[in-house]
N, C-alpha and C positions, 0 to 999 in steps of 0.2 A: 834296540834303540840306544842302549848304553854304549855298545861297541861302536856304532856309527858316530855318536857324539865324541867318543874318545879319539877316534881316527881323525876327526876334524880338528881336534885340538893339536894332534901331533903334526899335521900338515901345516897348521897355522904357525906352529912354533918354528918350523924349519925356515920360514920366510921372515923371521924376525931377527933382529940383531941380538947380540949378546946382552945388551942392556935390557932389552924387552924381555929376554928369556929370564932374566933375574927377577923381574917384577912379577911375571906370571908364576914363577915357582912359589911365590908367597901365597897366591890366591888358589893354587890348584887344589890343595886339600879341602878347602871350603866348597869350591865348585863341584868337586867330585862327590862330596857328601850330599849336596843339594840334588845333583844328578841322580844319585842312587835312590834317594827318597821319591823323586818324581817317577822314575822308571818303575819302581816297585809298585806305586799307586796305580799307574797305567796298566801294568801287567796284571794286577789283581782285578781290575774292572774288566778287562778283556776276557778273562778266563772264567768268570762266574756269571751264570745266567739265572736270574730269579724266576723260578717256576710259580705261577699263581696257584694257590691252594684253593680247591673247590670249597665253597662255603665261606670264604673269608669275607665276602661281600655281605653276609647275613641273610636275611629272609628276602625272597623275591615275591612280589605281590602282583596278582593279575585280577582284574574285575571285568566281567564281560556278560553279555546276554546272548541267548541262542538265536534271537531274531531282532533285527533292527527295523523291520517292517512287520507289524503284527495285526492280523485281522481282528475285528472287535470281539468276535465270539471265540477267540482262541486264547490260550495261556502262554506265558513266557517264563523262562528260567533265568534268573540272575544269579551269577556264581562269583563268589570271592575265593580266589585260589592262592594259598600260601605254600611255599616250598623252600627247603633249605637242605644243605648237605650235612649229614651227621645224625645224631640220635634224635628221636622224636621229642625227647624231654630236655633237649639243649636250651630251647627257648620257651618262654612263658608268654602266650598271647593274652593280652589284657581283654577283659570283657568289653564288647562294643554293642551299641543299640542297633535296632533294625534300620535299614537305610531309609533316608528321607526320600519319599517318592511323591510325584505329582501326576494325577490322572491315572493312578493304579491303585489296586487293593492287594494286600498280601493274603494269599489263600493257604499258605503253609510254608514251612521252612525245615531244612534238615542240615546236619553237619556230619562230617566224617574225618577220621584220622587213619593214615596208613603210612608204611615204610616200603619204598621200592628200591631196587638196585639199578644204578645207571652207570655204565662204564666202570664197573667194579666198585663203585662208591655207593654208600647208603644215602638215600634221599627221603626226607620226611615230607609228607604232604598233608595239609589240612585244607578242607573245603567247607564253605558255608553256602547253601543254596536257598533261594527264595522263589516261590511260585507266585507270579504276579498276573493279575487280570485287569484289563483296561476298564475305565469307567465310562468313557465317551470317545467319539471320534476326534481326531486332531493329533496333537503331540503329547507324548508322555516323557517324564524325566525321572532319572535316578541321580540324586545329588552325589557329589564326591564324598568319600568317607575317609576317616582318619583311623588307622589301625596302629595301636601301640603294642610294643612287646619288650620283654626284658631278656638280655643275654645272661643266663644263669651262671655261665663260666666267669664273666667279668662283672656281673651285677650292674651292667649299663642298660639304660632304657633308650629305645629308638622308636621312631614313628614313621609310618608309611601312609601315603595318601593315594586316592584313586581320582580319576577324572569324572566329570559329569557325563552321563550317557543319555542320548536322545533316542527316542523310539517313535516312529511314525505309526499311528493307529489307523487302520484302513477299514473299508466297509466289510461287514461280516461275510464270511464264506457260506455257501449252502452246506447244511449238515449232511452227513452221510445218508443217502437215500432220499434227501429232499429234492434233488433234481428230478428224479423219477416222478415224485409226487407233484412237482411243479408243472412238468410237461404233460402229465395225464389228467390230474384232478382239475386244474384251472380250465382247460378246454371243456372238460365235462360239465363243469359248473356253468360256463358261458352257454354251452348248448342247451343245458337244462332250463336256464333262464329264458332263452329264446323260445324254447318249446312252450314254457309256461305262459309267456306273453302272447304267443300265437293262439294258445288254447283259450286264454281269457278273452282275447279280442274276438275269436270265433264264437264263443259262447255268448258274449255280449251282443254280437250281431244277430245270432239266432234268437236270443231273448227279445231283442228289438223287433225282429220280424214277427215273432209270435205275438207280441203285444199289439203290433199294428194289424195283424190278421184278426185278433180278437176284437180290437176296436172297430175294424171294418165290419165284422159280423154283428157287433152290437151297434145299433143305430144311435144317432145323436139323441133322438127322443128318449130311448131306453136309458142312456147314460144320464140324461137330465132328470128323468123320473126317479132313478135310483138315488141320485144326489139329493133330490128334493125330499125323498122319504127318509134318507139317513141323516140329513143335516138340520131339518127343521121339525121339531115336535111341538105341535100346537097345544098339547096337554101338559107341557113342562111348566111347573109353577114359577120357575125362574126365568121364563122366556121374556126377552126384551123385544117389544113390538117394533121399535124403530130399526133395530138390527135385523129383525126378521124380514121387514119390507125391503131393506137394502140388499139382503141376500137374494130375494126374489127378483129384484131389478137386475142384479149381476147375472143371475142364472138365465133370465129371459134374454138379455143382451147377448150372452154367449150362444144361446140357441139360435138366435137370429143371424149372428155372424157365421156360424157353421152351416146352418141350413140354407140361408139365402144369400150368403156372402155379403152381409151388411155389417159394417164396422161399428156396431152399436156399443162396443166396450170402449171406444175412443171418442167418437163424435158426439155432438149434442143431441138431446132427445128429439128436437125438431127435425134434425137431419135424418134420424132413424125413421121417423114417421113419413117424411117425404120419400125416402127410399122404399118404404113398404107400399105407399100409394103408387109409386112409379111402377111397381111390379104388379099392379092391378089386383092387390090382395083384397079379400073380403072386408068391407067397411066395418063390420062388427068386430073382426079380429083386430083391425088397425085401431079402432077406438079403445078396445080393452088394453092393448099394448101401451097406447098413449096415456091412458089413465094411470097405469101402474108406474110407468117410468117417470111421469111428471110428478106424481104424488111422492115418489121416492126422492126426487130432486128437491122438492119443497122441504121435506123433513130433514134431508141432509144439510142443506145450505141455510136454512132458517132456524133449525133446532126445534121446530114445531113438534109437539107430541102427537102420537097417533093412537087410535083405539085398537083394541085387539080384534074387534069385529072387522076392521079394515084389513088386517093381516090375514084373518080367516078367509075373507072374500077374495083377496088377491091370490091367496094360496090355491083356492078352488079354481080361479080363472087360469092361472099358469098350468095347473095340472090338466085341466080340460084341454087347453091348447096343445100340450105335449101328446096327450092320448089321441086327439083327433089327427095330429100330424103323423103319429105312428100308424094310424089306420089309413092314412092317405086321404083324409077328408078335409084337411086344412084349406087347401086351395079350392075345395068344392063348396065353401060357404055360399049360401044364397040368401036372398032377402027373407025367405020364409023361415030361415034358421033363427031369425031374430026373435021369433015367438017361442022358441024353445025355452 
């Protein structure tokens, strides 16, 4: 560069006159001095290459998780990784609190220190790890952290920061072996439930059939006689006469309904009597039925009191009707039966 510039000056001087040459001679020493200083500076910059020294940038910080999509029934590892070139005790890492987390729980934490060799250089590594478990489905967050450290060589303090980490929490995965349980046990339970329902329905049907068969074998007269004997005790000191007569009326109406298809439990007493007469029933039987039903209606609707002797007589009449019907003699009443 210096030679080129000097050559330019020589050529320039040849095209000048003598007067100009005299003026330039005055300035040449000063110009040459400046040219030397500039060329020396440029030469120095072109020949020296600054090599970066590993570790001059200080500590490198990484914060990461092993999963960004986490099933609800699984755990996640959150790692804070610090590394630098040089000795392990070159820097002092200041104490820092546990990370601020949202929708996670910390189930444990560990830390480790080690020195490794990389490209012939010693590299120190410190790691802090946290085991996190989600609380609910949705999103989970690990807030950014601030890590402070001191360079013991210069006694300067520095700080590093991490970014906020987002994790999507998904539906739980089947546990090991649970798929087999799911595909085998559930169908078995459904099948068992269907078998149980079928068994119960079949047993209920059989019970109903058995009851119907028993009821068919037991005549309506026998059923009413058993109910009469089991429900009304004339020797009971606490017996209520009006209630007893009402019971006899209900029992007699049901007997007439089932035996002769007369709706005595619903229609008026007069309609029941007309129905019996229409069937050409014995007049004595019809009169006894009319007396019991009408007397029961009077006691029920007027509140009139009744004597126990009435109850006893009505009891005997109803019992006799049922017994004669059981023997097949009810439709065989004749006028001479009135003298019995």
